[in-house]
KOLGU-4560 file (N, C-alpha, C; in nm, 3 decimals, padded with zeros to 5 digits):
<recs>
<n_xx: 01.666 n_yy: 00.103 n_zz: -01.037 ca_xx: 01.534 ca_yy: 00.045 ca_zz: -01.015 c_xx: 01.491 c_yy: 00.069 c_zz: -00.872 mol: A seq: 1 type: MET>
<n_xx: 01.367 n_yy: 00.108 n_zz: -00.858 ca_xx: 01.315 ca_yy: 00.137 ca_zz: -00.725 c_xx: 01.287 c_yy: 00.007 c_zz: -00.648 mol: A seq: 2 type: LEU>
<n_xx: 01.311 n_yy: 00.009 n_zz: -00.517 ca_xx: 01.283 ca_yy: -00.109 ca_zz: -00.439 c_xx: 01.133 c_yy: -00.115 c_zz: -00.406 mol: A seq: 3 type: ASN>
<n_xx: 01.090 n_yy: -00.224 n_zz: -00.347 ca_xx: 00.950 ca_yy: -00.251 ca_zz: -00.321 c_xx: 00.887 c_yy: -00.138 c_zz: -00.237 mol: A seq: 4 type: LEU>
<n_xx: 00.954 n_yy: -00.095 n_zz: -00.131 ca_xx: 00.896 ca_yy: 00.008 ca_zz: -00.046 c_xx: 00.886 c_yy: 00.143 c_zz: -00.115 mol: A seq: 5 type: GLU>
<n_xx: 00.979 n_yy: 00.174 n_zz: -00.201 ca_xx: 00.972 ca_yy: 00.299 ca_zz: -00.278 c_xx: 00.856 c_yy: 00.295 c_zz: -00.376 mol: A seq: 6 type: GLU>
<n_xx: 00.840 n_yy: 00.181 n_zz: -00.442 ca_xx: 00.727 ca_yy: 00.166 ca_zz: -00.534 c_xx: 00.595 c_yy: 00.168 c_zz: -00.461 mol: A seq: 7 type: ARG>
<n_xx: 00.590 n_yy: 00.108 n_zz: -00.345 ca_xx: 00.468 ca_yy: 00.108 ca_zz: -00.264 c_xx: 00.438 c_yy: 00.250 c_zz: -00.216 mol: A seq: 8 type: LEU>
<n_xx: 00.539 n_yy: 00.323 n_zz: -00.178 ca_xx: 00.520 ca_yy: 00.464 ca_zz: -00.134 c_xx: 00.459 c_yy: 00.546 c_zz: -00.246 mol: A seq: 9 type: ALA>
<n_xx: 00.496 n_yy: 00.517 n_zz: -00.371 ca_xx: 00.436 ca_yy: 00.588 ca_zz: -00.485 c_xx: 00.287 c_yy: 00.555 c_zz: -00.494 mol: A seq: 10 type: THR>
<n_xx: 00.250 n_yy: 00.431 n_zz: -00.472 ca_xx: 00.109 ca_yy: 00.393 ca_zz: -00.475 c_xx: 00.034 c_yy: 00.465 c_zz: -00.364 mol: A seq: 11 type: CYS>
<n_xx: 00.092 n_yy: 00.472 n_zz: -00.244 ca_xx: 00.027 ca_yy: 00.543 ca_zz: -00.134 c_xx: 00.015 c_yy: 00.691 c_zz: -00.164 mol: A seq: 12 type: PHE>
<n_xx: 00.114 n_yy: 00.751 n_zz: -00.229 ca_xx: 00.110 ca_yy: 00.892 ca_zz: -00.262 c_xx: -00.004 c_yy: 00.924 c_zz: -00.358 mol: A seq: 13 type: ALA>
<n_xx: -00.033 n_yy: 00.831 n_zz: -00.448 ca_xx: -00.142 ca_yy: 00.854 ca_zz: -00.542 c_xx: -00.276 c_yy: 00.834 c_zz: -00.471 mol: A seq: 14 type: VAL>
<n_xx: -00.287 n_yy: 00.732 n_zz: -00.386 ca_xx: -00.411 ca_yy: 00.704 ca_zz: -00.315 c_xx: -00.442 c_yy: 00.809 c_zz: -00.207 mol: A seq: 15 type: ALA>
<n_xx: -00.335 n_yy: 00.865 n_zz: -00.147 ca_xx: -00.350 ca_yy: 00.960 ca_zz: -00.037 c_xx: -00.265 c_yy: 01.084 c_zz: -00.068 mol: A seq: 16 type: PHE>
<n_xx: -00.309 n_yy: 01.165 n_zz: -00.164 ca_xx: -00.229 ca_yy: 01.278 ca_zz: -00.211 c_xx: -00.199 c_yy: 01.388 c_zz: -00.106 mol: A seq: 17 type: PRO>
<n_xx: -00.276 n_yy: 01.387 n_zz: 00.004 ca_xx: -00.253 ca_yy: 01.485 ca_zz: 00.108 c_xx: -00.141 c_yy: 01.451 c_zz: 00.203 mol: A seq: 18 type: ASP>
<n_xx: -00.088 n_yy: 01.326 n_zz: 00.193 ca_xx: 00.019 ca_yy: 01.283 ca_zz: 00.282 c_xx: 00.154 c_yy: 01.326 c_zz: 00.228 mol: A seq: 19 type: LEU>
<n_xx: 00.240 n_yy: 01.374 n_zz: 00.318 ca_xx: 00.377 ca_yy: 01.404 ca_zz: 00.279 c_xx: 00.458 c_yy: 01.275 c_zz: 00.273 mol: A seq: 20 type: GLY>
<n_xx: 00.575 n_yy: 01.283 n_zz: 00.213 ca_xx: 00.659 ca_yy: 01.165 ca_zz: 00.194 c_xx: 00.691 c_yy: 01.097 c_zz: 00.327 mol: A seq: 21 type: ALA>
<n_xx: 00.720 n_yy: 01.172 n_zz: 00.432 ca_xx: 00.752 ca_yy: 01.110 ca_zz: 00.561 c_xx: 00.629 c_yy: 01.048 c_zz: 00.625 mol: A seq: 22 type: GLU>
<n_xx: 00.511 n_yy: 01.105 n_zz: 00.603 ca_xx: 00.388 ca_yy: 01.052 ca_zz: 00.661 c_xx: 00.348 c_yy: 00.920 c_zz: 00.601 mol: A seq: 23 type: GLU>
<n_xx: 00.381 n_yy: 00.899 n_zz: 00.476 ca_xx: 00.340 ca_yy: 00.779 ca_zz: 00.406 c_xx: 00.388 c_yy: 00.653 c_zz: 00.476 mol: A seq: 24 type: ILE>
<n_xx: 00.513 n_yy: 00.650 n_zz: 00.516 ca_xx: 00.570 ca_yy: 00.530 ca_zz: 00.577 c_xx: 00.514 c_yy: 00.504 c_zz: 00.719 mol: A seq: 25 type: ARG>
<n_xx: 00.450 n_yy: 00.604 n_zz: 00.779 ca_xx: 00.384 ca_yy: 00.585 ca_zz: 00.910 c_xx: 00.232 c_yy: 00.574 c_zz: 00.895 mol: A seq: 26 type: ARG>
<n_xx: 00.184 n_yy: 00.578 n_zz: 00.774 ca_xx: 00.038 ca_yy: 00.580 ca_zz: 00.748 c_xx: -00.029 c_yy: 00.451 c_zz: 00.792 mol: A seq: 27 type: ALA>
<n_xx: -00.148 n_yy: 00.467 n_zz: 00.849 ca_xx: -00.233 ca_yy: 00.352 ca_zz: 00.883 c_xx: -00.380 c_yy: 00.395 c_zz: 00.868 mol: A seq: 28 type: SER>
<n_xx: -00.466 n_yy: 00.298 n_zz: 00.870 ca_xx: -00.608 ca_yy: 00.331 ca_zz: 00.854 c_xx: -00.662 c_yy: 00.407 c_zz: 00.974 mol: A seq: 29 type: ASN>
<n_xx: -00.590 n_yy: 00.408 n_zz: 01.085 ca_xx: -00.634 ca_yy: 00.484 ca_zz: 01.201 c_xx: -00.572 c_yy: 00.623 c_zz: 01.205 mol: A seq: 30 type: THR>
<n_xx: -00.463 n_yy: 00.643 n_zz: 01.132 ca_xx: -00.397 ca_yy: 00.775 ca_zz: 01.135 c_xx: -00.429 c_yy: 00.864 c_zz: 01.015 mol: A seq: 31 type: SER>
<n_xx: -00.488 n_yy: 00.804 n_zz: 00.913 ca_xx: -00.521 ca_yy: 00.880 ca_zz: 00.791 c_xx: -00.674 c_yy: 00.890 c_zz: 00.781 mol: A seq: 32 type: VAL>
<n_xx: -00.724 n_yy: 01.010 n_zz: 00.800 ca_xx: -00.870 ca_yy: 01.031 ca_zz: 00.805 c_xx: -00.939 c_yy: 00.989 c_zz: 00.676 mol: A seq: 33 type: ALA>
<n_xx: -00.873 n_yy: 01.000 n_zz: 00.564 ca_xx: -00.935 ca_yy: 00.967 ca_zz: 00.435 c_xx: -00.924 c_yy: 00.821 c_zz: 00.396 mol: A seq: 34 type: THR>
<n_xx: -00.865 n_yy: 00.740 n_zz: 00.482 ca_xx: -00.847 ca_yy: 00.596 ca_zz: 00.455 c_xx: -00.976 c_yy: 00.522 c_zz: 00.490 mol: A seq: 35 type: TRP>
<n_xx: -01.060 n_yy: 00.508 n_zz: 00.391 ca_xx: -01.187 ca_yy: 00.435 ca_zz: 00.407 c_xx: -01.188 c_yy: 00.320 c_zz: 00.310 mol: A seq: 36 type: ASP>
<n_xx: -01.304 n_yy: 00.256 n_zz: 00.295 ca_xx: -01.312 ca_yy: 00.138 ca_zz: 00.206 c_xx: -01.282 c_yy: 00.173 c_zz: 00.062 mol: A seq: 37 type: SER>
<n_xx: -01.326 n_yy: 00.288 n_zz: 00.016 ca_xx: -01.296 ca_yy: 00.332 ca_zz: -00.122 c_xx: -01.146 c_yy: 00.355 c_zz: -00.140 mol: A seq: 38 type: LEU>
<n_xx: -01.082 n_yy: 00.412 n_zz: -00.043 ca_xx: -00.937 ca_yy: 00.436 ca_zz: -00.049 c_xx: -00.864 c_yy: 00.300 c_zz: -00.052 mol: A seq: 39 type: ALA>
<n_xx: -00.914 n_yy: 00.204 n_zz: 00.024 ca_xx: -00.852 ca_yy: 00.072 ca_zz: 00.021 c_xx: -00.863 c_yy: 00.007 c_zz: -00.118 mol: A seq: 40 type: THR>
<n_xx: -00.979 n_yy: 00.018 n_zz: -00.179 ca_xx: -00.997 ca_yy: -00.036 ca_zz: -00.314 c_xx: -00.907 c_yy: 00.034 c_zz: -00.414 mol: A seq: 41 type: VAL>
<n_xx: -00.894 n_yy: 00.165 n_zz: -00.402 ca_xx: -00.804 ca_yy: 00.240 ca_zz: -00.488 c_xx: -00.660 c_yy: 00.195 c_zz: -00.467 mol: A seq: 42 type: THR>
<n_xx: -00.620 n_yy: 00.183 n_zz: -00.341 ca_xx: -00.485 ca_yy: 00.142 ca_zz: -00.310 c_xx: -00.455 c_yy: 00.002 c_zz: -00.364 mol: A seq: 43 type: LEU>
<n_xx: -00.549 n_yy: -00.090 n_zz: -00.346 ca_xx: -00.532 ca_yy: -00.227 ca_zz: -00.399 c_xx: -00.514 c_yy: -00.224 c_zz: -00.551 mol: A seq: 44 type: VAL>
<n_xx: -00.595 n_yy: -00.145 n_zz: -00.617 ca_xx: -00.585 ca_yy: -00.134 ca_zz: -00.763 c_xx: -00.449 c_yy: -00.082 c_zz: -00.805 mol: A seq: 45 type: SER>
<n_xx: -00.401 n_yy: 00.021 n_zz: -00.737 ca_xx: -00.270 ca_yy: 00.077 ca_zz: -00.767 c_xx: -00.159 c_yy: -00.023 c_zz: -00.744 mol: A seq: 46 type: LEU>
<n_xx: -00.168 n_yy: -00.095 n_zz: -00.634 ca_xx: -00.066 ca_yy: -00.197 ca_zz: -00.602 c_xx: -00.067 c_yy: -00.308 c_zz: -00.705 mol: A seq: 47 type: ILE>
<n_xx: -00.184 n_yy: -00.355 n_zz: -00.740 ca_xx: -00.193 ca_yy: -00.463 ca_zz: -00.837 c_xx: -00.136 c_yy: -00.422 c_zz: -00.973 mol: A seq: 48 type: GLU>
<n_xx: -00.162 n_yy: -00.299 n_zz: -01.009 ca_xx: -00.108 ca_yy: -00.250 ca_zz: -01.138 c_xx: 00.043 c_yy: -00.231 c_zz: -01.131 mol: A seq: 49 type: GLU>
<n_xx: 00.091 n_yy: -00.171 n_zz: -01.025 ca_xx: 00.236 ca_yy: -00.144 ca_zz: -01.011 c_xx: 00.319 c_yy: -00.273 c_zz: -01.001 mol: A seq: 50 type: GLU>
<n_xx: 00.268 n_yy: -00.369 n_zz: -00.923 ca_xx: 00.349 ca_yy: -00.490 ca_zz: -00.896 c_xx: 00.306 c_yy: -00.611 c_zz: -00.980 mol: A seq: 51 type: PHE>
<n_xx: 00.205 n_yy: -00.590 n_zz: -01.065 ca_xx: 00.159 ca_yy: -00.701 ca_zz: -01.151 c_xx: 00.123 c_yy: -00.826 c_zz: -01.071 mol: A seq: 52 type: LYS>
<n_xx: 00.047 n_yy: -00.804 n_zz: -00.962 ca_xx: 00.000 ca_yy: -00.911 ca_zz: -00.876 c_xx: -00.151 c_yy: -00.899 c_zz: -00.860 mol: A seq: 53 type: VAL>
<n_xx: -00.210 n_yy: -01.005 n_zz: -00.817 ca_xx: -00.353 ca_yy: -01.004 ca_zz: -00.785 c_xx: -00.366 c_yy: -01.032 c_zz: -00.634 mol: A seq: 54 type: SER>
<n_xx: -00.417 n_yy: -00.936 n_zz: -00.563 ca_xx: -00.432 ca_yy: -00.953 ca_zz: -00.416 c_xx: -00.571 c_yy: -01.006 c_zz: -00.387 mol: A seq: 55 type: LEU>
<n_xx: -00.578 n_yy: -01.127 n_zz: -00.329 ca_xx: -00.708 ca_yy: -01.185 ca_zz: -00.297 c_xx: -00.775 c_yy: -01.108 c_zz: -00.182 mol: A seq: 56 type: PRO>
<n_xx: -00.907 n_yy: -01.108 n_zz: -00.176 ca_xx: -00.979 ca_yy: -01.035 ca_zz: -00.072 c_xx: -00.934 c_yy: -01.072 c_zz: 00.071 mol: A seq: 57 type: PRO>
<n_xx: -00.889 n_yy: -01.195 n_zz: 00.090 ca_xx: -00.848 ca_yy: -01.234 ca_zz: 00.227 c_xx: -00.720 c_yy: -01.160 c_zz: 00.270 mol: A seq: 58 type: GLU>
<n_xx: -00.645 n_yy: -01.102 n_zz: 00.176 ca_xx: -00.526 ca_yy: -01.022 ca_zz: 00.209 c_xx: -00.564 c_yy: -00.882 c_zz: 00.252 mol: A seq: 59 type: ASP>
<n_xx: -00.685 n_yy: -00.836 n_zz: 00.221 ca_xx: -00.725 ca_yy: -00.700 ca_zz: 00.251 c_xx: -00.716 c_yy: -00.668 c_zz: 00.400 mol: A seq: 60 type: PHE>
<n_xx: -00.736 n_yy: -00.767 n_zz: 00.487 ca_xx: -00.729 ca_yy: -00.742 ca_zz: 00.629 c_xx: -00.590 c_yy: -00.698 c_zz: 00.674 mol: A seq: 61 type: GLU>
<n_xx: -00.488 n_yy: -00.729 n_zz: 00.593 ca_xx: -00.349 ca_yy: -00.691 ca_zz: 00.626 c_xx: -00.314 c_yy: -00.554 c_zz: 00.570 mol: A seq: 62 type: TYR>
<n_xx: -00.399 n_yy: -00.500 n_zz: 00.487 ca_xx: -00.369 ca_yy: -00.373 ca_zz: 00.421 c_xx: -00.422 c_yy: -00.257 c_zz: 00.507 mol: A seq: 63 type: LEU>
<n_xx: -00.373 n_yy: -00.247 n_zz: 00.629 ca_xx: -00.421 ca_yy: -00.145 ca_zz: 00.722 c_xx: -00.313 c_yy: -00.044 c_zz: 00.763 mol: A seq: 64 type: VAL>
<n_xx: -00.194 n_yy: -00.061 n_zz: 00.710 ca_xx: -00.085 ca_yy: 00.032 ca_zz: 00.730 c_xx: 00.017 c_yy: 00.015 c_zz: 00.619 mol: A seq: 65 type: SER>
<n_xx: 00.103 n_yy: 00.115 n_zz: 00.606 ca_xx: 00.209 ca_yy: 00.102 ca_zz: 00.505 c_xx: 00.295 c_yy: -00.019 c_zz: 00.538 mol: A seq: 66 type: PHE>
<n_xx: 00.338 n_yy: -00.031 n_zz: 00.664 ca_xx: 00.429 ca_yy: -00.139 ca_zz: 00.702 c_xx: 00.365 c_yy: -00.278 c_zz: 00.678 mol: A seq: 67 type: ALA>
<n_xx: 00.240 n_yy: -00.296 n_zz: 00.720 ca_xx: 00.176 ca_yy: -00.424 ca_zz: 00.701 c_xx: 00.149 c_yy: -00.454 c_zz: 00.555 mol: A seq: 68 type: LEU>
<n_xx: 00.118 n_yy: -00.350 n_zz: 00.479 ca_xx: 00.096 ca_yy: -00.368 ca_zz: 00.335 c_xx: 00.227 c_yy: -00.410 c_zz: 00.269 mol: A seq: 69 type: THR>
<n_xx: 00.339 n_yy: -00.348 n_zz: 00.309 ca_xx: 00.470 ca_yy: -00.385 ca_zz: 00.255 c_xx: 00.501 c_yy: -00.530 c_zz: 00.288 mol: A seq: 70 type: ALA>
<n_xx: 00.476 n_yy: -00.571 n_zz: 00.412 ca_xx: 00.501 ca_yy: -00.711 ca_zz: 00.451 c_xx: 00.418 c_yy: -00.808 c_zz: 00.372 mol: A seq: 71 type: ASP>
<n_xx: 00.289 n_yy: -00.776 n_zz: 00.353 ca_xx: 00.200 ca_yy: -00.859 ca_zz: 00.275 c_xx: 00.249 c_yy: -00.870 c_zz: 00.130 mol: A seq: 72 type: CYS>
<n_xx: 00.290 n_yy: -00.761 n_zz: 00.074 ca_xx: 00.334 ca_yy: -00.755 ca_zz: -00.062 c_xx: 00.466 c_yy: -00.836 c_zz: -00.079 mol: A seq: 73 type: LEU>
<n_xx: 00.554 n_yy: -00.825 n_zz: 00.020 ca_xx: 00.678 ca_yy: -00.902 ca_zz: 00.018 c_xx: 00.648 c_yy: -01.053 c_zz: 00.017 mol: A seq: 74 type: LYS>
<n_xx: 00.554 n_yy: -01.094 n_zz: 00.100 ca_xx: 00.515 ca_yy: -01.236 ca_zz: 00.100 c_xx: 00.452 c_yy: -01.276 c_zz: -00.031 mol: A seq: 75 type: ARG>
<n_xx: 00.370 n_yy: -01.192 n_zz: -00.085 ca_xx: 00.295 ca_yy: -01.224 ca_zz: -00.208 c_xx: 00.389 c_yy: -01.231 c_zz: -00.329 mol: A seq: 76 type: ARG>
<n_xx: 00.488 n_yy: -01.144 n_zz: -00.332 ca_xx: 00.578 ca_yy: -01.141 ca_zz: -00.446 c_xx: 00.705 c_yy: -01.221 c_zz: -00.425 mol: A seq: 77 type: THR>
<n_xx: 00.731 n_yy: -01.257 n_zz: -00.299 ca_xx: 00.855 ca_yy: -01.329 ca_zz: -00.269 c_xx: 00.978 c_yy: -01.241 c_zz: -00.289 mol: A seq: 78 type: GLY>
<n_xx: 00.956 n_yy: -01.110 n_zz: -00.277 ca_xx: 01.064 ca_yy: -01.014 ca_zz: -00.306 c_xx: 01.071 c_yy: -00.909 c_zz: -00.198 mol: A seq: 79 type: ASN>
<n_xx: 01.182 n_yy: -00.905 n_zz: -00.129 ca_xx: 01.202 ca_yy: -00.806 ca_zz: -00.025 c_xx: 01.263 c_yy: -00.677 c_zz: -00.075 mol: A seq: 80 type: GLY>
<n_xx: 01.292 n_yy: -00.669 n_zz: -00.202 ca_xx: 01.357 ca_yy: -00.546 ca_zz: -00.254 c_xx: 01.265 c_yy: -00.471 c_zz: -00.347 mol: A seq: 81 type: SER>
</recs>
């Protein structure tokens, strides 16, 4: 079974297909030129589907990098793995 960060990396790979595997874990809204509001909505949709969670709009402010998104998701799911 894949851990949380591996599953999240898959979501990022779909939302940002131009990023390589190593780039995904360093990705942020300032380092990825294609990371705009539409990409954020796409990413949220992918995360919600993959993790069977509903992310409230107030969490969107934390979805600005792979690391912060992983932290937010860990808090939301109560699962660090």
